[in-house]
C-alpha positions in Angstrom: -10.0 3.3 -2.1 -10.2 4.7 1.4 -10.5 1.4 3.1 -7.9 0.1 5.6 -5.1 -1.8 3.9 -5.3 -5.5 4.3 -2.1 -6.1 2.3 1.5 -5.0 2.8 2.8 -1.8 1.3 5.0 -3.7 -1.0 2.2 -5.9 -2.2 0.1 -2.8 -2.8 3.0 -1.3 -4.8 3.1 -4.5 -6.9 -0.7 -4.4 -7.4 -0.4 -0.9 -8.7 2.2 -2.0 -11.3 0.2 -4.9 -12.6 -1.2 -2.8 -15.5 2.3 -2.7 -17.0 2.6 1.1 -17.0 5.9 2.5 -15.7 5.6 4.6 -12.6 7.9 6.8 -10.5 8.0 6.6 -6.7 6.0 9.8 -6.5 3.2 8.4 -8.8 3.0 5.3 -6.7 3.0 7.3 -3.4 0.1 9.4 -4.8 -1.8 6.3 -5.8 -1.3 4.7 -2.3 -2.3 7.8 -0.4 -5.9 6.7 -0.4 -5.0 3.4 1.3 -3.1 5.1 4.0 -4.9 8.4 4.8 -3.0 10.5 7.3 0.1 8.2 7.4 3.2 10.3 7.6 5.5 7.4 6.9 4.1 7.1 3.3 6.4 9.6 1.5 8.1 9.4 -1.8 11.4 8.5 -0.1 9.8 5.6 1.7 8.2 4.3 -1.5 11.6 4.6 -3.3 13.1 2.5 -0.6 10.4 -0.2 -1.0 11.0 -0.1 -4.8 14.7 -0.5 -4.3 14.1 -3.5 -2.1 11.7 -5.0 -4.6 14.3 -4.4 -7.3 16.9 -6.2 -5.3 14.9 -9.4 -5.3 13.8 -9.1 -8.9 10.2 -8.2 -8.4 10.5 -4.8 -10.2 13.0 -3.6 -12.8 13.7 -0.1 -14.2 11.6 0.7 -17.1 14.6 2.5 -18.7 17.9 1.2 -17.4 19.6 4.4 -18.6 17.7 6.2 -15.8 19.9 4.3 -13.3 22.9 6.4 -14.1 21.0 9.7 -13.8 19.3 8.5 -10.5 16.5 11.0 -11.2 12.8 10.2 -11.7 13.4 6.4 -11.9 10.5 4.6 -13.4 9.7 1.0 -12.4 7.7 -1.9 -13.9 7.1 -5.4 -12.7 9.5 -8.1 -14.0 7.8 -11.2 -15.5 8.6 -13.1 -12.4 7.4 -10.2 -10.2 4.1 -10.1 -12.0 3.6 -13.8 -11.3 4.6 -13.4 -7.7 2.3 -10.4 -7.2 -0.7 -12.1 -8.8 -0.1 -15.3 -6.7 0.0 -13.2 -3.5 -3.2 -11.3 -4.4 -5.2 -14.6 -4.6 
């Protein structure tokens, strides 16, 4: 997992979510750290912004919509369309 990334950060986020397990921005950041060793821009806040952008276009959804009101520890999963789009872009 310590190889240079050949995909965009957002595609790597989507790839991490392909297993269907809900994840927080912190869990995703931790998982991506091996792809981007030493990168200071890869922080939880940056991952959260990527997730919000992916949510805006329907690629990811909140695992529990009730979390949206609390705005704490949001968990994300791929939407059905998002899963198809990620798989297509990984080919």
